[in-house]
Each structure stands twice: as C-alpha cells, then as structure tokens.
N, C-alpha and C positions, 0 to 999 in steps of 0.2 A: 074615120078610124086612123090612129097614128101609124104611119109607115115606118117599118124597121128596116134598116139597111140590109141588103142581101148578104154583105160581107159578114155581118154579125151572125146571121143565120148559119152560114157556112162554118164560122169559127166555133160556135157552140156545138154544132152537129159533129164536127170532126173530133173535138177534144173529148166530148162526153156522150158517146153513143149509148143507146138504150141497151140494157142487159136483156137478151132474148136467146132462146134456145130452141132449135128444131131438132132434126135428126142428128145434126152435128155442128153445133155452134158453141162458141166459148161462153161459159157460165160458171157459177160456183156450185151448181147442181147438174147432174147428168145421168144418162141411162145407157147401159149396154143391153140392148133390147132382146137379144136371143135368149139370154138367161134371166131376164127381168132383174138385172142388177142395177140398183139405184145408188149412186155415190155422191157425196157432197164434201165440200171443204168445211172443216169444223171451225166454229167461232172460238178462238182461243187467243189469249194474250201471250202465250208461250210459243205456239207455232200453229199455222193453219194447215194441219195435216189432213189427210183424206180418210173418210170412213165410208164403208159400203154396206148395203143391205141386200140380202138375197135369201129366199126360201125360209124366212123366219129368223135368220141369224144376221148379226152385224159383224163386220170384219174391220179391224184397224189395218190400214195399208202402209207398208214400208216403201221407201224410207220415211221416217218421221221428221220431215222437214216442211217448210211453209210453201204452199202452192198458191198461185194467183188465180188461175182458171183451169177448168177441166172440160173434156168433151168426150162423148161416147159414140160407138158404132155398133156393129152387129155382135161381135164377140170379144171386144176389148175396149178399153178406154184409155185416154192419155191425159197428162197433166203438165202444165207449164209452171215451172218453179218460179217463185216470186223473183221479179227482176227480169225474167224472160231469157236467161242464159242456158237453161237446161230443159229439155223435153223428154219426159219419161212416159212409157206406156205399160199397161198391165193386161194380161190375158185373163181368161175365166178362172184360172187358178191363182190369180193375183201375183203372178211372177213379174217382177219389174224388168224393163229393158230400156236402156238409154238410147234414144233415137237421135238426139242432137245435143251438142255442147259447144258453146263458144262464149267466153266471158266478156267479149267485146262487141259481138254482133248479136243483139237481143231479138227475140221473137215476140209477137203478140197475135191476138185473134186466132187462137188455136181452133181447128175444126177437124172432126172425124166423121167420115161417111161410113158406108158399109165396111170397107177394108182399106180406106186411104186416110192418110193424115196430112193435113196442110196447115200452114201458118204463114203470117206476114212478117217479113224482116223489117223491124221497126225503122231503121235508118233509111233504107232504100224504098220501102213500101212495095217491094216485089214479093211474090208468093213462092214458097217452096213446098213441095209435096213429096211424101215418101209412100211407097206402095205397101200394101198389106199382104194379102194372100194371093199367090199364084202369078201376079204380073206387076209391072211397074206402072204407077200412076203418074201421068205427065205433069210437069210444072208449066205454068203459062210463060210466055215470053218475058224476058227481062225488061222489055219496053212497057209492059203493062204494070201500072202502079195502082195499088188498091187502098181504099180507106178501110174496108172490111171484107171478109170472105165467109162463106158458109158451105157446108157439104151435104150432099144427098146420096142416093144410091148410084154409085158409079159416076158422079159428076160433082163439080164444085162451081160456085158462082161468086162473084165479088162486085163491089161498087168501085168503079174507076175513079181515081183521085182527080183526074183532069176534067171529067164531064159529068160524073155521078151516074153514068149509064151502067147497065148491067152487062157483065162479061162472064161467059160460062165456058168450061172446058172439062175434059175427063176422058174416061174410057167408054162411057155411055154417051157417045157423041150425038145420037138422035135426040135424047132428052135434053142434053146441054144446049144444042142449037135451037131446039124448039122453044125452050124457055127464054133464051137470049133474044130470039126474033120476036117473041110475043111482047117482051118488055120494050123493044124498039128504042125510042128516044125518050122514054120516061126517065126523069131524073129522080133518083132514089135517095132516101134518107137512111133507111135501114133495110136489111135483107136477111131472111131465114129460110133454110131449105128443109123440105120433107123428103118422102120417098121418091117422088117424081114431079114435085111441084115446088114453087118458091113463092113466098109472100113477103111483103115489106111495106113500109110507109114511104109514100112519095114525098118529095120535097115540100109539097103543099100539105102534107099530113094525112092524106087519104090512104086507106088500106087497099093494096093491090095484090092480087094473086095470079100467077101464070103457070102454065105447064099442063100436065094431065088432069082431066076432070072426070074420071070414070066413076067417082063416088060423091061428086058434088063438093070436093074440097076447094074449088075455086069460087064457089058461090058465096062470097063474103056478105055479111049482113050490111044493110044500109048504114052508112057511117058518115059522120061529119069530120072536119079537119082535126086531126090529132085526138080523135075520140078514143082510139086504141093505142096501146103502148107496147107491151111485151107480147111476143109471139112464140108459139110452139107448134111444130108441124110433125105429123107422123106419116105413115104410108099413104093413107087415104082420108085423113082428117086434119083439120086446122083449128087452133085455139088462140085466143087473144085475151088480154086483160084490158078492162076499161081504165082510162087514165084517171077518171074522177074517183072511182071507188075501189079499184083493184080487183073487181069481180071478174070471173071467167066466162067467156062466150065461146062455144065450139060449134063447128059446122062440118058437113061432109060425113062420110062413113055411115050413111043411112040413118043419121040422127041418133046414133048410139053412144055419143061421147059426152052428152050432158049428164050431170049427176046432182042429186039432191044435196050431197055432202058439200058442194061448193056454193050453195045458195047463201047469199049474204056474207060470204067469206072473202076477205081481201088478201090477195097474193102479192108477195114481193117479186116473185119470178115464177115462171112455169117452164117445164121441159116436156118433151114427148118421146115415147118409144114408138115401135112400129104400130101398135094398136092400143095404146093407153097413154095417159097423161099424168104427170105429177106436178105438184105446186108447193112452193114455200110460203107458208102463212106469214103475213105481215105481223100478226099479233104476237106470236111466240117463236117464230122461225122454225117451226116443225114442218114435216113433210107429209102430204097426203097424196095418194095415188088412186086413180079411178079409170074406168073404161072397160070395154068388153074383153080386151086382152089381159086385163089385170084381175077381174073378178067376173064370175057368171052373173052376179047381181049388179046390173049396170048402174042402178040408182045409188048404190052404196060405194063407199071408198074405204081405203085402209090408211090409218095413221101409222107411219113407220117409226120404229124405235131408234132412230138415229139421234145423235147429239145435235145440239143447236147448230144450224148451218149459217155460214157467213152470208149476209144478204146482198153482197156485191163484192167485186174484186178489191182487195186491200192494196193501197198504193202509197208511195212516198211523196206523190205530187200534191200540190195545193189544189183545193177544190174551188172551182169558180162558182158553183151553185150551193155551197155549204156542205157540211158533213152529215152523214147519216147519224141519227141520234144514238149516242153511246158507242160509236164505232171504235173508239180507242180500246174498249173492252173486248172487241171481237177480233182485232188484228194483232199479230205479233209485233213486238218492238214498238216503233213510233208510227207504224203505218195506220192509215185511216181509210174509211169508205166514203166515197163522194155520192151526194144525192144526184139523181138524174135531173138535168136542167129542164125547166119548163119550156114548152115549145111556143114560138111566135105564132100569132093568129093571122098574120098578114100573108098575102100571096106574093111570090116573086114576080119580076117583070115577065111580060108575055113570052119572051124567048125561052124562059126557064120553066114555063108552066107545064104540068104533066097531067095525064088523065088518071082517074076520072076528073072532069071539070068541077070547079067549086060550085056548090049550089047557090041560088040567089040568096042574098042576105039583106035584112032590113037595115035601115040607118042605125048606126051605133048609138046606144043610149049613153047618157052621161056617165053611168056607172062603168060601162065597158071602156069608155075613153080613159077614165081614171085608172082602170085595171091595166090598160095598155101602157099608160105612162109609167105605172109602177114596174111593169114588165121590162120596159126599155131601160129604166134606171137600174133594175136588177141585173140586166145583161151587161150594161156598161161597167157596173161594179165588179161583176164576175170576170169580165175581160181583163180589168186592171189587176184583179187577184191572180188570174192565171199568169199574166205577164210577170207579176212579182214572184210567183212560184218558179217560173222559168229562170229568172235571175238568181234566185236562191240556189237552184240546182247547179247552174253554171259556176257560181261561187263555191259551192260544195265540192264539185269535181275539181275545180282549179286548186283548191287548198288541200284536197285529198282527204278531207274529214269524213267523206261518205264511203270510203273504200276499205275501211279497216276490217270489215266482216267478210270480205271476199275470200274464196279459197285461192290458194297460191298455185298457179300452173307454171311450171318451170320448163324452159325450152332450150337449155344448154346450147350446144353448138348447132343443133338442128335448126333449119330456118323456121321462123315463126309462121304459123298458119293463120292467115287473116281471112276475114269475110266468111263466106259460106263454106270454105274449105275446111273449117274446123269442125264440121259435122262428124260426130263420132259414130254414127250408125246409119240407119236410113236406107239407102238405096242399094244395098247389096242383094245377092240372090236369096231366094227363099222368103219365108214368112217373117213378119216382124218378131215372131217368137219361134226361134229355131228349137229343134229337139234338145240341144245342149242346155237351154234355159229351162230346167225342169224342176226347180225347187219352188214350192208353194210359198215358203217364207224363208227369210235369211235371219237367223237368230243373232242378235247382238249380244255378245258375251263380254263381260268387263274383266279387266285385269289391271295391274299396275301400269301407269303410263310410262312409255319409254322416254328416256332422257338422253340428250346429247352428251357425249363425253366432253366435259369442260374442266379446266384446271387453270392454275396461274401461269404466268409467262415462263416461270422456271421449269415447269413440268410439261407444259403442252408442246414444247418444241424440243424433243430429245436430241441427243448427240448424233443419232443416225441421220437426221435431216440437217443439212448445212444452212447457216444463216448468211444471206448475201446482202450486200448494200444495194441501194437503188442505182448508184453509179455503176457498179459492176454489171448489173443486168442491162443498163442502158447501153454500155459498151458492147455487150454480148449480142444485142439486137440492132446495132447501128442506130441507137437512140429511138428504138421502137418504130423503125421505118415501115412504111406500107409494103415494101418489097418483102419484108420478113413476116408479114401477117399471114397466118395459116388458118384462122378460124375466128368465130365470134359467137357469143352467147349471152345469156342474161347476166352472168357474172362479169363479163368483160371481153377483152380481145386476147387471142392466143397468138404468140409470136414464136418463130423459130429463132434460136440463138446458139452461139458458140462461146463456151466459157473460156477463161484464160488458160485452162489446162487442156483445151482441145475438145472437150466433151460437147457433143451436140445435144441440145435440150429444147424442150417446149416450155415457154414461159407464159403463164396465164396472169394477165394483169387485171385486177378488179377495176370496175367502172369508177371513175373519179367523180362521182356525183356528190353534190353537197347536201342533197335531201336526206333527212334523217332516216327515212324508211329504206331508201336505197343503200345507205351506208350500213344499216343494221343487217340487211339481207346479205350484203357483201361480207360483212364481218362474220356472220353466222356460217356462211358457206366456207369461208377461209378457215375458221377454227375447226369445222367438221373435217375438211380435207386433211388438215395436219393431224388431228386427233386420231383419225382412222388409218391413213396411209403410213404414218410413222411407225405403226405397230403391226402392219399387215405386210407380209413378205411371201409372195407367191408368183410363180412364173406367168400366171394368167391374169395378174393385176398390174396395172401401170404403176411403176415405182416413183415415189416422191424423192427428188434429189435435194430440195431445199426450199427456202421461203425468204421473203423480204417483208419487213413490217416497219415502215418509216412514216410517221405522222398519219395521214389519211391513205397512204399507199399500201395495198395488200397484193403481193405477188406470190405465185406458187411456181416452182421449177420442177418439171418432170423429165424423165428420160424421153428422148425423142423417138416417136414412132414413125419410121421412114415411110411406110405405106399408107398412112392416114387412117381415116375412119371407114368402117364397113359401109356406112350410109352413102358416102361419096362413090364408092365402087359400084354400088347398086343403083344409085339414083342420079348422081351428078351427070350433066350432059356430056362432059368431056370423057368421063370413064364409061358411060353407057355406050358411046360410039366405038369404044375400043373392043371389038369383038374378040380380039386375041388375049384379052385380060386373063390373068391367071385364075381369077375367080369364076371364069366361065367354064367350070367343070364341077360336076356333082360331088366328086370326091373332095375337092377343095372346100366347097361350101359346107359339106358335112363336117369336115375337120375344123373349120372356123366355128361352127355351132358347138362342137365338142369342147374346143378351147374355152369359149365363153362360158359354157355350162360348168366346166371345172372351176373356173374362177368364182362363179356365183356359189357353187357347192362349198367352196372353201369358206366363203363369208357366212353361209348358213350353218355349216356343220363343224367347222374347225376353229373359227375365230371364237375367242372367249372374252365377253359374251358374244352370241351370234350377232351378225350385222345384217340389216335389211337395207338394200341399196336404194330402193324407191324410184329409180329412174333408169331402168334397164331399157335400152333402145339401141338401134343400129349406129347412131352417131356417137354413142358412148362405148362402142366396141372398136378398139384401135388395132392396127396391124403393124408389127415391127418389121425389120428388114428381112426376116426369114418367113414372113407371112404368118407368124404366130399371133393369134387373137388375144387381146388383153382387155379386161374391163376397166373403165376409167370413170372419172367424175364422181366423187363421193360427197359433193356439196349438200345433198339432200339425205344422206345416209343416217340411219338411226340404229342404236343398239337395241336388239330384240330381246325377247324373254329367254329364260333359261332353257326351255324346251322349244326346239325349232318348229314343232307342229302342234303343240297343245294349247297355246294361249292366244287370245285375241286382245286387241287393245284399240282404244278409240283415239284417233289422231286427226288433225286437220289434213285433208287430202292435199298432196303435192305430187307432181310428176309431169308427164308430157301427154298431151292429147293424142289419142290413138294407141298409146301403150299403157295407159293407166287402168289398173284393175277396177272393173265396174263395181265390185263388192266394196272396195276401198273408197272409191269416189262416191257411190250412192249412199253408203251407210257408215262411212268413216271407220270401217273395220279393216285393220291392217295386220297381216301376218307375213311370214316369209313367202307364202303362196302368191302374194302380190308381185314379187319378183318373177315368179314362175309364169304369171300371165304376160308380163313384159317380154320374157324370153320367147314365149309362144308366138307373140306378134313378130319378133325378129325371125323366127323359123319360117313364118308365113312369108315374110319379105324375101328370104333366101330362096324359097320354093317358087314364088311367083314373079319376083323382080318388081313387085308393086310397092309403093310407099304405104306406110301405115294408114294414111288417109289419102285417097286419090279419087279422081273423077273418071268414071267409066267412059271410054271413047265411043262415040257414035250413038250415045243414048242421052236423052234429056234428063233433067232433074239435078238434084244436088249431089255432092260427093258421097263416097261410101268408104267403109273401112276394109282393110284387107281381110279382117276376120269374117265380116259379113259376105265378102266376095268368095273366100276360099272354102270356108267350113262346109256349106251346103254341097259344093262340088265334090269335096273329099268324101263326105258321108254318102253321096250318091254314086260313088265309084267312078267319078269323072275327073280324077286327079290330072291326067294327061292334058286336059283342056285348059288348065290354069298354070302349067309349068312355064318358067321363064324360057322364052324361045331363044334367047342369046346363048343359053347353055346347050340347047339341042336335046333331042330325045335321049333319055338315059339308056345305057346298054342293058343287056338282059340281067346281069348281076346287079347293076346300079338301080334298076327299076325296083327291085326288092328293098334296097336301102332307102331310096327316096320315099317309097310307100311307108316304110317304118317311121321316117322322120315326119311325114305328113300326119299320120295318125297320132303320133306323139304331140305334134303341135295342136291338134284338135283337142286333146285332153288338157293341154296347158291352158287353153282359153275358155275352159268351163266357167259358167257364171259363178258357181260356188267354189270358194277356195278349197274346201275339204274334198272336192271331187277332182282336184288337180293333182298330178304326180309330185313327189318330192324331187329335189335336185339330184339326189342319189339315183332315183329311178331314171331320170332324164339322162344323166351321165352314162348309166349302164346301157340304155337303149341306143344312145348315140355312138357309144363304143362299138356296139354290135353292128350298127348301120355302117360305120366306117370299115369294119372288118369285111363286111359283105361286098364292099367295092373292090376288094382284092380276091374275093372268093365267090365262085359261081354256084355253090351248094346251098341248099336250104330254101325255104320259102317263108314269106311273111304275110300275115293278115292282121287285121285289127285285134283279133283275139289273142295273138301271141305277144302283144306288148306287155312288158313287165311293169305293172303299176300297183303300188300299194297306197290306197286312199287312207286318209286320216280317220 
C-alpha cells in the first residue's frame, strides 16, 4: 500500500476538519434542547441569516446578517458572524446579546454547553470562555493551543495543537478529568462532546468514545478506519454518519434512538439535543428530527418547515478538496462551501498510533493501490491549492481590496484595544441575558438616510473659524515637536500650541498617509468637524478656533482644555495615583456628568437640524481650566431627523468598542438614543472608576464591559460594592445622589433605544442629583427617576 507522509495527514486534518455537532459544537445547524428549538443558517446568496423552529412555528432571527457557524446549549444558542469578529447569543425569547467583538482578533470553533460559551482565537489558537448562568466558566491556560474544541454539560474539551492529545476543563471537574484521563495518549483527529461523554475519530480514523457509560453511549459499533465521519452526541446517546453513504447509526440510550425515517437517507450533517437527534438531508438540505425526546413514536420523525440550510460553513478561503456543488448559490457574496477532504487509509508511524489498534488487513489489491495513488495526487494538488489560496489572501490584505465591507470602528484619542481586550461582553456578573435585555425583537424602521453637511470651500469654512497657514501652526507648536504632543487618535496627533496673539490652543493634525482610504477618512472627519463646530456654540462644547487646509495637510485648531480628558483622570496611571485629584469627589463627578449631558442635550434638542455625535466616550469629554466638562470630537457626527425621538435610520455602524450602542451595531439602527447609551457607559465609568472594557482582577477568563460588571450589582441593590474606592464612601446626602445617577445609568444602557431616557430626562435627573449633594433632605429610589420613554 502507498505510504502517505504524516505531514500531509496533519495538513489536511488541520485545515479542513469534519463538520460535526454534539451538545455544543460548531455547525450550520444546532439545537437549544430545553425548548426543543432547532436553528439553522439559511442558504442564501444575499445573507446567511439564522432561522429557528419551535413548537410548530418558524422564527427569523435578528440581526439579518451573515453567520458562519452556530452552536446551542440548554436555553440559548450563539452564532459567530461571518469572518469571526462578532459573537452573538440569543435566549429563548430570541433576544440578541453581543458577547464578543474585535475586528482584528477573529474567533473560530464556537461551542456552547449547558450554560457556557467557548471559542478559539484564530491567530493564537487559545480558547476563550464566557460564563452563562450563575457562575463564571474558566478559560484554559494561554499555554494551551487548540486545533478544535467542543462543550458538554459543565465541561469543555479540545484537541491540543502540539500533540493532538485531548485536554478538558470546566466547572464539572470530575467529568472533565475522567474524560481526559480515559483518552490518555490517544492522538485525535476530531472531537465532539455530549452530556457527560466525548466521541471522536483518532488519527488512524477509528471511532473512540470516553466518559460516562450509564446508558451504553460509549459502546461504539465495530468500525474500520474512517468508516464514520460526522458525529452528534446527546445526554446518553451517540450518533454517527457513515462516510460511504451518509446514513446514520445511533447507539446508547437503551436503543431508542434508531428511526425508520432515517433508513436509506443520506445526511450532510447531524446534531443532537439532550434526548433527540436532527439531521440535514443531503438530497434537499431539509431538516428531520427524531428520538424519544422529540416524539412519543420513536420510529417516526418530523420534517421541519425550515428554509434550506447551508450544508457547511461559507468561507472566503480556497478549497483544497473542491467546492460543494452549487455552493455559490448558498453563500452570500463570493463565499463558497468547501467539500470535506477524503481521509488517508494509511497508518502513522508507531509513535503516533492510537487505540483501538488497526485490524489485520489483507495485501492491497491493484485497484486499492491505484486508488491510493489517486488519493496521494489529490492531496498534493489540494495542498498546492491551499498554498495558492493563502498567497491570494496575503495579497488581498496587503492591497486592501478585501477590507471595503468592514464596519468602521473609530478610536479617537482613547488607546486602541487590541487582542482579547476588545471583548464587548462576556465575563461580567449575571447571566448572558440580563433583565435589561427584554425585547423579543428589535424592529428595523426605515427613514431617510442622514447626510453629512457638505458644501463648497466658500461656505464650509465660515468667517467665525479662522484660516491658518501651515507655517503659522508649525511655529505655534515648535514645528510639531514631541514635547508639545498631548494626544493621538485615528485622525492623527494632537499638539499643544500658542498662537501669535498669545492664545493657547490644541491643534489636531491629520495623519499624513498617502493611502487613498486613509486620506478619505481624514478628509471626511475634517469636513465634519468644520461643518458642525463652526455653527455650534455652547459652553459645554469644545469651540473650534480655526483650520488649515494646504495640499494634503488637514489641521483643526481648538481652544485649549487645560485639564485634559476625563478618560485620563479616571484611568491614566499618573492621574489614578493622585488620590487628591479634584475628581475624587462625588459632587465633582456628578457635575461633570451634568456638564456633558447638557452639551449632548444641546446637540439633540437645540441644534437645527439635530446632531447625533456617534462617539460619546470619556476621552471625548474634555475639562477646561475651571473643570467645566465639554464634549469634543465631531469627526463621526451626523445630522439627525427632524424629530429627535421619532425616526430611525439605517447607517453603517461607527464608534468605539465598549461605548457603541448594541442596537446600532447589531442592526444598523441609529437614533439620538445611541448617544444616550454612550453617556450611560461614561456614567458607569464615573461610578466605578473602571474602563469601558476591563479585565476583572483575580479572576480567569477574558475581559468584560463596565455595563456587564455594574448593571447586575446596581439592580441587586449592591451599588456600594462597585463604587470607585478612590472617591471613598459617599456621605449620607451624597448616597442618595449617587444612587440616582446609578439608576439613571442603568436606564441609559437598555438594549432597546426606545427604553432609554431622553437627554432632557437625563439632564433633569442629574440636576436633581447635584442639588442633593448640597441638600440632606429627600430620598431616592429607582421608582422616583423621571423618565419618559418614546
């Protein structure tokens, strides 16, 4: 028999794993078993949206965007958006919640157990986990690198990249350690978890099951190398499809999981709930479910009225083993579905052999030798194709032609969040679905699109803004010396300067990039700042002094804010250590909140037409020499509708991670209430002293958001436990004021914009809170907050 190099085996196995689904493994079809909800990614050339079936009804799941894979647990399921930058989860009411967002650190191999969510970081191969209900699910050590992972009840297991051994972890340590120890030194090719057991194919292609065996779920049928391919595991049963025919074989569970409906039926993939199984027919991509937990008539099954399901993940990568027939019609855009690679029939060297041992084989026939030669040639061609695909992707990223469809995330002066720190949800206190996320659907309403205010050079720079030459501003900043640098952001660098007439100013110099995209972004932000600030005059908005526009240079000149950004006073190391800071009083923090709210209220209610800032955050709230707060940075601002509360509009999402309105980001629904959400996050920062995205000290896992951290504590009446210790406990009259601000912040970060207060409500309540700091009378509770919902 022709020997195939082990390196080729590893290459194919790593790049093109089998699609399989147990209790919680990545697939295009999944089950949330407690409610018998079956969900799939719909085959569509416009978008790969999600559709679910439950109790005789089908449900279209929002947001209506393309998803790569989904995975389900006990009472919720999650989806990884195409590309891997966004992880969303839905509860039994189909309420969406964003668990992770990072446009540069992608995820893959999403898995959901009973109440935990895990995924692999694509670049580092490390696993990240987020807890579900009641406790935090641990993440494995950063030293552990995984090819793939899968989740069961209270545990998760993965195949280590270095050795292909099985590594398990979780809150159910007994089951996790038992499974890991039973697998021992077996080198695995694939892995799928059930309730308390795990099955997979060894590197030699034999089916292996380990874990609990109380119902015979480990008693696998006698099998030959790579006889089985796709797997699905429930609480006490296991199922697999035969590689040759796609037919299903089930075992365990007292023999109640076989069904006449699956006889002679070929399945593209199968998934399992606690006590039933569903499969996607290869013939027409429709879904059938069967088993004792699905129907009292075990021998019968149910054909679900779901739309045609994508037979595999849609990808932009090249396919080493060919495309799935007609995949261009199933996937959005130019994405395709790759066929699963055929498996080699040879065994690896003795040191890599795994149990069970290979059965005795007869001498290969001439036909088998020919087949093996064809297989070897196929793999070589596939490897060359994959290498070509990688080169194509590198070229695509280098030239930037692949990036035109990404959403823009703007990070102004605030430091860019890299790596796992960009997680926007995840590991905060409480459930994945807090009581505030109570809408079953978010309706997308259309209106006229907002347009930036643009005009010719004669009208876009009115007389109130002075025009400076580049030479003047160079003199003012000592030729833009590093000593005068006071900040940096996506637009460019901010310098302190002194004009010829003695005025101190802040000069924002646009990045001098020659790339067309960067220049366009700079030009757009430059025009927006001038268009808005030249006609906005309010004591709580930073005033534009002038501008400079020479060739490719774009500079903006503002009045100088002596005390810098609120962000620095709350989070920069130097200011954090200054316990005597003026901001370390609750009265001052409430005053700053009120100042900022008044500036935003002016934009929403008094500017004509109204203006939506789109990037409200602590680094865009500056403090002048008298510690008055002013809102700055209008590079992303847009003119709003005539009514500040009544119209929705669809826009490409832009803003800063941690502050961006989830309704706006998830559904592209933008209103003035998006600014309210950002201010709510700033209020949480002022209350807790925590960044919008931060890592919880002394606890494992990924980062969390200040919203996830603070809201459950406030709602549980435990506000004191999260207050910034640098300020100290509030006095008796301050306690009432701080409580009012906290409840106001909770309302501001509601999932639905219509449930958030207006800026007029916020200003009124902050005025009341500030007055309470000087008045010991009255009491406050969440019921006394003045809020008028739209």
